N, C-alpha and C positions, 0 to 999 in steps of 0.2 A: 675715964681719960682713954687721949686714942691709941690705937692700937699698932703699930707697926707693922706687917707682914709681907717675909722679904723669902727670899727662894735665890738658889744659884739661877735658875730660868723659871721664868713665867709663863705658860699657855695664855695666849692672846691672839682671837680671831683665827684659831685651830694652829698657830706657829709657838715656836717653843724659844722668848727671845733671854734675853742673859743681861740681870741685874735693874728690874723691873723689879720695885716694890710697891705697897699698896698699904694707905693707912683706913684704917674703921673705928667712925665715931660712932654712935649709938648701931644702928641695922644696916648701914650705907656706907661706901667705902667713899671719902671723905677729900681722897686727891694719890698723886702716883705718881712717882723716879725716882728716882735713883735712888741706893739707900742714904748713899752720904745725904744727899742729896733733902729727905725724910726728917732726918737722922738732928740738920741744922737747922730744917721750920719747927721738926716738934722735940725739943729737948726732953721732956718730960716723957713723950709716949712710952708704953711699954711694948715691947718686940716679941718676938714670937717667931723661929724660921731659923734659916740656918742654912750654910752651903750644901748640904746633906739632903736637901729636899726640891720637891718639882713642885711652886704653887700652881693650880690650875683653879677653870672655874667651876663649882658643884655640878654633879649634872641633873639630868633631869631621865625620870621613867617616865617614856611617851604615853606606857599602853602598860596596864597590868590591872592583875584582878583581888590582889592580896590574901592569898589563899594562905598565907604562913611559910604550909607545907604543900612541898611538891604533890600533884596527881597521881605521879607514877606511886611514891611513897605510903598515899594513904590507898590504893590497892587498884587504881585505874590507870590500866598499862597504855601506852601510847598505842594511837591505832588512828585513822583516818578520819576527820573531824566529822565529818554524820555517821562516823561509829562510835567517837567516844564522846563526843559530847551527852549520847543516853543513860552513860555511866556515872553521868557527876551528880543524877540526887543520889549514889550511893554513896557520895564521899561519906566521912566522919565529920559531924559535926565540930566546929570550932566556934566556938564564942568571937562572934563579930571583931568586939574589942582584944578579946586576945589574941586574935587574926591581925589586927588592921597593928597594933603597937608591934608583936615580933616581925609583923613584912616590914615595918619604918624600921626596925633596928637592924634587919637584915640592910636593909639600901644605905642606913646613913655606915657601915660599912666598909660599904662598894664608892662610897663617896657622891652617892646621890642624895640627894636633901628636896625632890620633892617627885610627887609621883602623880599618876592619871591614875584612879584607881575605879575598873569601871565592873560594880558589884555583883556576884550573884547569891539570889537570898537563896537563903535554906528555904523557905516558901514565898511562895507572895504575899501571905497573908501576912507577914514579920518582918513586909521590906520597910516598912513605917518604922519600926524599931532600931533595925538592924542598922538601918544609915546613920541614925546620932549616935551611935554604940563606937563602930569604925569610925568616926569622926574625931573621935571622945581618943579611940587606940594610937591615929597618927599626930596629935595633937603633945600625949603623954610623952611618945618618943622625940616629937622635936622633929617635925617632918613635915613639910609642906604637901599639901596633898588637894586634885581638882577630881572632885566626885560626880562620879558618875552614875547616880542610880536610874536601873534601867528599866526597859517597857517593850512588850510585844502584845501584836495583834493580831498576828496571822501564821499558817503553815507550821504548828506546831510540833509536827511530828516528821511530814518531810516540806521539802521545797516549794510542790507542785506535784501535780495529781494522784492525789490524798486514796482520791475512794479505788484508784486503779492501784495502787499499794495497800488497802486494805481487801482489797481482790484477791490479790496474792497473797493471803495469810492464810494459815489452818482454822478453822473456828475459833478455838478455844484462844489462840494467842490474839485475833482477828477482835476479840472483845476486849481483851485488853488492851491492846496496841488504839485502841478508839480514841480512849478520853488519855492518853499520853501525852505527858508537858502539858496538859489544859493550865490554862493562865485565868485566875480570877480575881483581873485584875484592871479597871477599865482605867480610858485613855484621862475621864474625869478623875478619876483618884486619883492618878498620877501629877498631873497638873495641879495638881491642889497639893500634893507631899510636893512638888518641883518650888511650890513658893513657899511653903511652910520654913523647907528649909534654906532659901535664897533668905530668909526674911532673918530668921535667926543664924545663920552659920557664912554667907557670905562673910570675906573678908577681903573690901575693897582698898585698903589703908594698908594692912601688913601684908598679906597675900599669904595667909596662911590656909585659909581654907578657899576654894570655890566650889558653888553648886552650880555643877552643870545638862546640859539636857541629854539623853541616851537612847534615843531610837538600838535597839541591840544590834539589827543590822538589817540590811536592805528586802533581804527574804523576807524577813519575819515581821517588817510592820511595812502595813499598806501608808499609800503617798500619805495620805490626810492626817496621820500619825505625826512622820516624818514634817511635813509642812506645818501642821501646830509646834512640833519640838523647834524645830527653825524660827518662829514667830516671835517664841517664848525666848530663846535663848538674846535674839537679837533686842529687842523691847527692853531687856537690863544687860545690855551691854556685856554680855558671857557667853560661853560657846556650847559649843556640840563635837559629842565624839560619837563615831557606832561601826562596829564589823560591817569591811567592805571586801568581798572579791576576795574572801580568801581561799575557797579553794575554785578549780576547773566546776563546782554543778553549781555553784553560784553563779557565774558567771555565765552557763546555762540553761540554766534557770531564770536569767533576764531575757534572755535570745527569746526563750519559748514564751516568755508574758508577754514581752511589748516588738521584738523582734527586731531590739536595739541592743545595745551595752546598758551595763548598769547605768555609767557615766553619763551617759548621751541622756537616758532616763530621770535624771536626777538632775542633769542641766534644764530638762524641758516643764521638773514641776517647780523650777528654780529653787530649787536646795541647795547650791553650790556656791559658796561666797570662804571668802579669808577667816569667817568662825566658827567654820566644818573642819574636823579632823576627820580621816578614816583610817583605822586600824587596820594592818595585813594589806590588802592590793596589789595581791598576788599576781593574781590575773587578768593587769588591767591590758586594754587593746594597745597599742601604739598611738594610734591617732587619739585617744583619751588624754593621754598625759598632759597634752598642749591645753587641751581642758581644763585639765586642771590647776596648771601652772597658771593661767590665765585667768585666771578665778582665784587664784591664791589660796586653796583648799590644802590644807597640811594632811602626811601622810605619816602614820608610825608605823615603822618596817621594824619588826618582831622574827628577824632572821632563824634566834633557835626553835618559838616555836612552830615556827613552818616547817624547819624538817624536819621536827620530832612525830609530829601531823599529817606527815606526808604529802605538806600544801602544794608545796613549789619554792619556787628563790625570787620572789619582786624583784622586778630590774629600777632597783635604786641609783644604778650609774641613770640610763636615760633617764629618770626622772629628775636627779641634784642636776645632768645636765641641759632639762629642759626651765629649769628655776622652780617641779615642785619643791614647798618648801618640806624636809625629811627629817623627821626626827625616831631617835631609836626607842623601842619600848620593853621590855623583857618578858610580858606577859605572864609570867610566873611559872616559864617552860622552859629556864636556861639548859642549855648541854650536858650542866655538872648538875643540876639542881643545885646552883649556888648561888643564884642571884648577882653574878658575879657581873657589874657593868661595862667594864673594863676588857674582860675579857668579848661582852657581846657584841661591843666595839670594833674587837679583834676582828671576830667571825665574820660581822657583818662590811668590811672591807674586804677580807679576805676570798669572802665569798660573792661578793658584790661585784669582784672584776670579773665577769666573764670570758670563757673562751674567746677566741677568734681575734684575728688583727683588725676588724672592721668595728669589735666590743666599743662600748664608750668608755672610759679612765673613771676611774673614782681614785681620786686622793686623800690621802691620809690626812690632811686638812680640814676639808670637805667632811668626814666620818668625825673628827673631833669634834665638829661642830654640830652633824645632826647627833648627839649626845648634850652638846651643851648651849649656846644660843637658839641654835633653830628648834630646836625640844624643846626648851622652852615656852619659846615664841606658838608652839602649836598646841601647849599644854594648857598656858594662862594666859595667851594672847601678848601681841608683840606690845603693849604697850609695858610691860610688867617687865621691869629691868633684872632679869635672872641669867642668868648661864653665861655673866661676862666682869669681867673684872676692869671697870672701868669707873670716872668718877659720877659717882650719881647712882651707880649700881647696887643692888640691897647686896650686902655684905653674906652671901655662899659660897665659898670657899671650900677647898684641902689642900692639906700638904701631902706628899705623897714622897716616898724612900726612894731620893734618885739612886743611892747607891747602888740599893737591891736591886733597883731594873735595869741597872748597868751589870749588874751581876761578876761573875772572873774575868768578863772580857770586852775592849771599848775602847774605843777610840783614845790615845794620851791625850788628845781635848777634843771634845767632841765635834761630831762634823756641822756642816752649814746648817743652816736654821732647819730648813727643808726636810732632813735626815733625820733634824731630832722627833718633829712629832714624827714618823716613823719609827724610829728607836722608839718612843715615850708607846705609841698604839701598837708596836710589835711583843711588846717587853711585859710590859704592867698586867697588873694583878689584885683581886681585892687586901689581898693581903701586903700590897705596899703602901694602900692607903694606911695615914699614921693619925692626923687630925682632922677634925672636921668643922666649918663653922659654918651655923643656919641664921641668917637677919641677925649678925653680930654675936651671936652667943657662942661659944666652944660646946658641943655637944659630945664628939669625940677626940678624946686623949689619948696619944700613943695607943689608938687602935681598942681603947677602951669607951664604950659609952658612960659620960661622968655621973648620971643620975640613976640608972635601971642597969641590972645585971642580965643580960640576954638568956644565959644561962637557964636562969630562975624562971623567965617565962616559958625558955623548951620544957623545963622540964613540967612546968605546970603543965603546958597542950600537952604533951603527950600521956601527961596521967589523966587525962581527960577521953583521948583518945578510943575509940572497939573500933577492931576492923571485921569485915566481910572479904571471906574467903572467895575467891572467883578463879576456880580449876579451868573453865572451857568458855568460850564466846557464847552468848543469847542466843536461841534461834532468832529473837527480833533481830539480832544484827547482823545473821546472816540474811536476813531478812531484806533488810536495806540495803546489804552491801549486792545481794541480785538485782535490785532494784535498779540504786542510782550505775550498774554496770551500765545498763540498756543507754543512758544517756549520753548522746556520741555529739562533741562538736559541729565534725563535719558533716548533719546531719538538719544544722540548721540554717535558718535564713541568715542571710546574710545582714551587716550592718547595716544602720541605713547610714548616708553622707551627710 
């Protein structure tokens, strides 16, 4: 039986409109109009909603790692990315199924029904077993996933000048560091794994799971590997996602290596296109923003993570103004360790509006679309109808408590629709998410998952965890900091034009 879903206000294309209801039948939206029109057209339909709600398309988390628990809580404090990464191997092991299940439950509670999962393997030898487990966890949570099994084939210790770095170390540390972060997983093994996952899990009909290629980052992957990943994805009409220009030192690496920017180099090797999403892109050159826009490359923006790991602030207002499709991702490193997607959008909006009268403006409508249809496009592809409340769209949606968002103060009648979006973006947070639907099925009602008690999963995870105390920075960490401190942008060649 069709269901009419209605609210006092509905978010559509980044703005709130009054008296717009939708009809869901099966997994799709089949009609839209005023509540009275739809009641007349579907007299036997069920009804969910009311004047105390705001109806929004469900959000898409455009980049995450699905760790279940933040790294700070697991004993790895925030630090510069290059120092922080070396400690991830010390993270307590959480079974991939439980991690994905709990991550999915957290996201659903924030109104997110789709996630780009960049997998961090417990060990490279376990990657083949871990990915199906993670896929099962997301499926049981009831959340869509674009799965990114990673691959790296170079620069496991430092981005460049490895021998120089090793020469800086005392002998005992040099012996241990020389084998650090080694990867025993060949490119052929990787693409055989992708083929197997694609054949068994990629869902081109209901879009519950997509298998995508993921060279982990430009500095960690050689040109041949990146090109092969792009060719693999394009041949199967799926996507590629990789980390890019997260830190200043990654930008310097590109200049040291090619005398050009990373984006120019990717352009030179034919690795840019509308099937590619780059995560972070904090240190992009201004002139390369136009290149990204021309090629239709997506950018997954991770403002909390970039702040916590001292990477910087990506110029998303410039990118959006130039036409770069920018989506928002949580990266498993939200500012408050709570996976609150609504708060992440607010942070992206606030910090994205940089100081100075000449700065590009980032309006609320643009940011809301960064969390809905644009995020869905750069995660699953523009041909997958997610992130919209339109006829023919997949029925992924959330109902938010409008009275709680208004709190005790709001105008007697809401202001014009342009300000309504700002009101929603400025005040809402995960506790305001009341009901969530994925593909026509309710998974959250009154803030609780209908089939799984998240508290039980949380208890099971914590019972399995053991922690390693960390009282002070490691000697290797101090050496890494000294090594990268000598990398100076000003001493490097200018970009090619």
